[in-house]
N, CA and C of each residue as an Amber inpcrd file, in Angstrom:
protein
   312
 -22.9890000  49.7370000 -28.2050000 -23.8660000  49.6340000 -29.1160000
 -24.9920000  50.7890000 -28.9440000 -25.2840000  51.7040000 -29.8340000
 -26.2300000  52.6190000 -29.6430000 -27.6190000  52.2900000 -30.3850000
 -28.7420000  52.2900000 -29.7700000 -29.9330000  51.8210000 -30.4330000
 -30.6150000  53.0640000 -30.8830000 -31.1760000  52.8380000 -32.0500000
 -32.0700000  53.8890000 -32.7830000 -33.3440000  53.9410000 -31.8010000
 -34.0480000  55.2500000 -31.9940000 -35.1700000  55.5520000 -31.3540000
 -36.3140000  54.4650000 -31.2870000 -36.5950000  54.1060000 -32.3310000
 -37.5620000  53.0800000 -32.6170000 -37.1850000  51.7910000 -31.8930000
 -36.1010000  51.1730000 -32.1270000 -35.5960000  49.7930000 -31.4040000
 -35.9360000  50.1390000 -29.8950000 -35.2970000  51.3640000 -29.3340000
 -35.2630000  51.5670000 -28.0270000 -36.6660000  51.6790000 -27.4240000
 -37.5740000  52.2040000 -28.1860000 -38.9300000  52.1820000 -27.6410000
 -39.6790000  51.0080000 -27.6570000 -39.2060000  50.1080000 -28.7140000
 -39.8280000  48.7200000 -28.7890000 -39.2010000  47.8970000 -27.5350000
 -38.0720000  47.9780000 -27.2780000 -37.3990000  47.3670000 -26.1990000
 -38.1560000  47.8780000 -24.8750000 -38.1770000  49.0560000 -24.7090000
 -38.8800000  49.5290000 -23.5180000 -40.2910000  49.1430000 -23.2740000
 -41.1080000  49.2110000 -24.5090000 -42.4560000  48.6890000 -24.4500000
 -42.4590000  47.2150000 -23.9290000 -41.7010000  46.3310000 -24.5960000
 -41.5070000  44.9840000 -24.2990000 -41.2450000  44.7380000 -22.7330000
 -40.3660000  45.4860000 -22.2240000 -39.8810000  45.3570000 -20.9740000
 -41.1630000  45.6360000 -20.0050000 -41.7670000  46.8380000 -20.3370000
 -42.7910000  47.3750000 -19.5050000 -43.9850000  46.0960000 -19.6020000
 -44.2360000  45.4900000 -20.8160000 -45.3920000  44.5160000 -20.6830000
 -44.8190000  43.4150000 -19.8210000 -43.4860000  42.9850000 -19.9430000
 -43.1520000  41.8530000 -18.8750000 -43.1970000  42.3080000 -17.6440000
 -42.9590000  43.4080000 -17.1130000 -43.1080000  43.8670000 -15.7620000
 -44.6640000  43.8080000 -15.3820000 -45.5550000  44.1920000 -16.1400000
 -47.0020000  44.2220000 -15.9650000 -47.3130000  42.8270000 -15.7240000
 -46.9350000  41.8350000 -16.6940000 -47.2430000  40.4860000 -16.7120000
 -46.6900000  39.8960000 -15.5130000 -45.4860000  40.1370000 -15.0510000
 -44.9700000  39.6560000 -13.9500000 -45.7480000  40.0940000 -12.5560000
 -46.0550000  41.2080000 -12.6120000 -46.8920000  41.7830000 -11.3080000
 -48.2410000  41.2580000 -11.4560000 -48.9050000  40.8730000 -12.5080000
 -50.1870000  40.2580000 -12.6330000 -50.0320000  38.8760000 -11.8960000
 -48.9600000  38.1180000 -12.3210000 -48.8760000  36.7350000 -11.7060000
 -48.3860000  36.8730000 -10.1290000 -47.8160000  37.8780000  -9.6860000
 -47.1720000  37.9690000  -8.5180000 -48.3720000  38.7790000  -7.5720000
 -49.5390000  38.1730000  -7.4610000 -50.5320000  38.6970000  -6.6860000
 -50.1350000  38.7380000  -5.1780000 -49.2720000  37.9220000  -4.7810000
 -48.8500000  37.7970000  -3.4380000 -48.1590000  38.9330000  -2.9270000
 -47.5080000  39.7670000  -3.9180000 -46.8220000  40.9120000  -3.5860000
 -47.7400000  42.0070000  -3.5220000 -47.9720000  42.5600000  -2.5280000
 -48.9700000  43.5920000  -2.2470000 -48.2920000  44.9970000  -2.6710000
 -49.1430000  45.9720000  -2.9650000 -48.7600000  47.2430000  -3.5050000
 -47.9440000  48.0610000  -2.3820000 -48.2120000  47.6800000  -1.1320000
 -47.6580000  48.3190000  -0.1550000 -46.1590000  47.8810000  -0.0210000
 -45.8580000  46.5810000  -0.0500000 -44.5650000  45.9550000  -0.3200000
 -43.8140000  46.6040000  -1.3600000 -44.4660000  46.7960000  -2.6360000
 -43.6900000  47.4180000  -3.5920000 -43.2880000  48.8380000  -3.2040000
 -44.2480000  49.5580000  -2.7200000 -43.9480000  50.9960000  -2.2290000
 -42.7930000  50.9450000  -1.3040000 -42.8680000  50.1850000  -0.3570000
 -41.8890000  50.1130000   0.8290000 -40.6310000  49.7550000   0.3550000
 -40.5480000  48.9770000  -0.7000000 -39.1480000  48.4470000  -1.2280000
 -38.5500000  49.3270000  -2.3890000 -39.5730000  49.7340000  -3.3090000
 -38.9810000  50.2180000  -4.5480000 -39.7080000  51.5450000  -4.7450000
 -40.5550000  52.2240000  -3.9170000 -41.1760000  53.5720000  -3.9820000
 -42.2080000  53.7650000  -5.3180000 -42.6600000  52.5870000  -5.7000000
 -43.5820000  52.6200000  -6.7430000 -44.5140000  51.3820000  -6.6780000
 -45.5760000  51.3780000  -7.1500000 -46.5940000  50.0950000  -7.0660000
 -47.4530000  50.1530000  -8.4050000 -48.3640000  49.1820000  -8.5020000
 -49.1910000  48.9610000  -9.5730000 -49.9760000  50.2590000  -9.8460000
 -50.3740000  50.8820000  -8.6700000 -51.1500000  52.1700000  -8.9180000
 -50.3290000  53.2010000  -9.5070000 -49.1760000  53.3440000  -9.0510000
 -48.1440000  54.2560000  -9.7690000 -48.0600000  53.9660000 -11.1300000
 -48.0740000  52.8600000 -11.7750000 -47.8880000  52.5760000 -13.0740000
 -49.1600000  52.9580000 -13.7360000 -50.1390000  52.6800000 -13.2820000
 -51.5630000  53.1300000 -13.8180000 -51.5350000  54.5450000 -13.8190000
 -51.2950000  55.4110000 -12.9690000 -51.2540000  56.6870000 -12.9350000
 -50.3200000  57.2960000 -13.9540000 -48.9910000  56.7380000 -13.9750000
 -48.1600000  57.2280000 -15.1320000 -48.6710000  57.0160000 -16.4610000
 -49.2910000  55.8930000 -16.6850000 -49.9700000  55.5890000 -17.8380000
 -50.9210000  56.7520000 -18.4320000 -51.7460000  56.8960000 -17.2760000
 -52.9930000  57.7910000 -17.3870000 -52.4440000  59.2400000 -17.7280000
 -51.3690000  59.5760000 -17.0280000 -50.6290000  60.9970000 -17.3220000
 -50.2010000  60.9520000 -18.8100000 -49.5040000  59.8520000 -19.1770000
 -48.9240000  59.8810000 -20.6080000 -50.1120000  59.9170000 -21.6680000
 -51.1850000  59.2470000 -21.3000000 -52.5570000  59.2290000 -22.2260000
 -52.9820000  60.7600000 -22.2360000 -53.0050000  61.4270000 -20.9580000
 -53.4850000  62.8780000 -21.0920000 -52.7640000  63.5370000 -22.0340000
 -51.3770000  63.4910000 -21.7450000 -50.5140000  64.2410000 -22.4750000
 -50.6380000  63.9750000 -24.2200000 -51.0530000  62.9490000 -24.5820000
 -51.1960000  62.6590000 -25.7780000 -52.7580000  62.7800000 -26.4340000
 -53.6150000  63.3070000 -25.4080000 -54.9480000  63.6020000 -25.7390000
 -55.7230000  62.2700000 -25.9540000 -55.3990000  61.1830000 -25.4780000
 -56.0200000  59.8370000 -25.6900000 -57.2360000  59.5980000 -24.9650000
 -57.2990000  60.4400000 -23.8820000 -58.5260000  60.2390000 -23.0550000
 -58.8770000  58.9560000 -22.3290000 -57.8970000  58.2430000 -22.0330000
 -58.0560000  57.0520000 -21.1670000 -58.2910000  57.5500000 -19.6200000
 -59.2260000  56.7190000 -19.1490000 -59.5240000  57.0600000 -17.6610000
 -58.3880000  56.2600000 -16.8240000 -58.4030000  56.6160000 -15.4250000
 -57.7170000  55.9530000 -14.6000000 -58.2270000  54.3960000 -14.4000000
 -59.4070000  54.2120000 -14.5210000 -59.8950000  52.9870000 -14.4300000
 -59.6430000  52.1610000 -15.7840000 -59.4590000  52.6880000 -16.9540000
 -58.8310000  51.9590000 -18.1630000 -57.5450000  51.7770000 -17.9060000
 -56.5050000  52.6360000 -17.4140000 -55.3070000  52.2790000 -17.1800000
 -54.9660000  51.2140000 -16.1890000 -55.9020000  51.4240000 -15.2080000
 -55.7470000  50.2360000 -14.0100000 -56.1760000  49.0010000 -14.6870000
 -57.0860000  48.9850000 -15.3980000 -57.3220000  47.7250000 -16.2240000
 -56.0260000  47.1270000 -16.9100000 -55.3440000  48.0560000 -17.6740000
 -54.3130000  47.7210000 -18.3530000 -53.2550000  47.0080000 -17.4190000
 -53.0440000  47.5650000 -16.2320000 -51.9290000  47.1260000 -15.3680000
 -52.3710000  46.0000000 -14.5790000 -53.6260000  45.8330000 -14.0360000
 -54.0150000  44.9780000 -13.0720000 -54.6360000  43.6270000 -13.9050000
 -55.0600000  43.9150000 -15.0370000 -55.5800000  42.9200000 -15.9550000
 -56.9500000  42.3890000 -15.6500000 -57.6530000  43.3910000 -14.7640000
 -58.9630000  43.2240000 -14.3780000 -59.4180000  44.3910000 -13.7950000
 -60.6740000  44.5410000 -13.3590000 -61.2710000  45.8610000 -12.7610000
 -60.3670000  45.9610000 -11.2780000 -60.1130000  46.9840000 -10.9470000
 -59.2580000  47.4090000  -9.7690000 -59.8670000  46.9770000  -8.5620000
 -61.3280000  47.1270000  -8.4080000 -62.0840000  46.6760000  -7.2980000
 -62.2000000  45.2710000  -7.1470000 -62.3570000  44.4590000  -8.3980000
 -62.0980000  43.1440000  -8.1870000 -60.8400000  42.5470000  -7.7940000
 -59.7830000  43.2000000  -8.3210000 -58.3250000  42.7790000  -7.8500000
 -58.2260000  42.8750000  -6.2670000 -58.7100000  44.1050000  -5.9030000
 -58.6060000  44.4540000  -4.4600000 -59.4150000  43.3660000  -3.5880000
 -60.6040000  42.9740000  -4.0120000 -61.3870000  41.9130000  -3.3900000
 -60.7650000  40.5150000  -3.4000000 -60.0170000  40.2530000  -4.4960000
 -59.3470000  38.9950000  -4.5580000 -58.1000000  38.7570000  -4.0940000
 -57.2930000  40.0010000  -3.9600000 -55.9740000  39.7800000  -3.6340000
 -55.3290000  40.5800000  -2.6170000 -56.0930000  41.8480000  -2.3480000
 -55.4520000  42.8360000  -1.4700000 -55.8170000  42.4760000  -0.0690000
 -54.6430000  42.4040000   0.7600000 -54.8070000  42.0310000   2.2560000
 -54.7180000  43.4770000   2.8990000 -55.1280000  43.4610000   4.2010000
 -55.0130000  44.4090000   5.1470000 -53.4760000  44.6740000   5.3400000
 -52.8850000  45.6960000   5.3100000 -51.3600000  46.0350000   5.7090000
 -51.2490000  45.7140000   7.2190000 -50.0750000  45.1900000   7.4620000
 -49.7310000  44.8390000   8.8870000 -49.2130000  46.0920000   9.4860000
 -49.2630000  46.2500000  10.7950000 -48.7400000  47.3730000  11.5530000
 -47.2230000  47.8390000  11.1650000 -46.4080000  46.7860000  10.7970000
 -45.1140000  46.9000000  10.3520000 -45.1280000  47.5300000   8.9020000
 -45.8100000  46.9050000   8.1840000 -45.8080000  47.4160000   6.7440000
 -46.4630000  49.0130000   6.7820000 -47.3420000  49.2830000   7.6320000
 -47.9950000  50.6590000   7.5320000 -46.6770000  51.6470000   8.2020000
 -46.1230000  51.2030000   9.1760000 -45.0860000  52.1050000   9.6870000
 -43.9190000  52.2470000   8.5970000 -43.4080000  51.3450000   7.9700000
 -42.5140000  51.4020000   6.8120000 -43.1360000  52.2730000   5.7940000
 -44.1950000  52.1300000   5.3960000 -44.8120000  52.9610000   4.4660000
 -44.8800000  54.4750000   4.7340000 -45.3790000  54.8480000   6.1050000
 -45.2250000  56.0400000   6.5680000 -43.8780000  56.8420000   6.5830000
 -42.8210000  55.8550000   6.4810000 -41.4900000  56.5090000   6.6400000
 -40.8880000  56.7820000   5.2400000 -41.6150000  56.1250000   4.2740000
 -40.9810000  56.2330000   2.8730000 -42.0800000  56.6390000   1.8900000
 -43.1380000  56.9150000   2.2390000 -44.2250000  57.2550000   1.4010000
 -44.3520000  58.5900000   0.7450000 -44.1310000  59.5400000   1.4110000
 -44.1090000  61.0380000   0.7200000 -45.3650000  61.2800000   0.0590000
 -45.1770000  61.5490000  -1.0980000 -46.3340000  62.0810000  -2.1630000
 -47.1480000  60.7930000  -2.4090000 -46.5460000  59.5480000  -2.3690000
 -47.1520000  58.2740000  -2.8740000 -48.2920000  57.8440000  -1.8710000
 -48.5090000  58.4230000  -0.6520000 -49.4270000  57.9220000   0.2480000
 -50.8350000  57.7150000  -0.3720000 -51.1600000  58.5060000  -1.3850000
 -52.4710000  58.4100000  -2.0310000 -52.5070000  57.0190000  -2.8060000
 -51.4590000  56.3680000  -3.1970000 -51.4930000  55.1550000  -4.0030000
 -51.6290000  53.8380000  -3.3790000 -51.5220000  53.8780000  -2.0380000
 -51.4730000  52.6700000  -1.3740000 -52.8210000  51.9130000  -1.4240000
């Protein structure tokens, strides 16, 4: 079955909202875990949303897009949920991070 562009976009948007909702619920999963396993994290999603906003001239800030992804202020999320990375997590991250080191 071939989807028309509107339906495909609607499905992609719905899937993205579900992913963001899932990540908001799974605060036990740290960004470094996501980076080590999948090569992206909540910060990457925020950055990608910001870049798309910029391409469309919408003027969203990185704080705006982080609010969309995290569901709260980024610094508040970090205070409530972010833990220090273990030496093993840091070692794994160093091996896979590449250009994403700034997102951890």
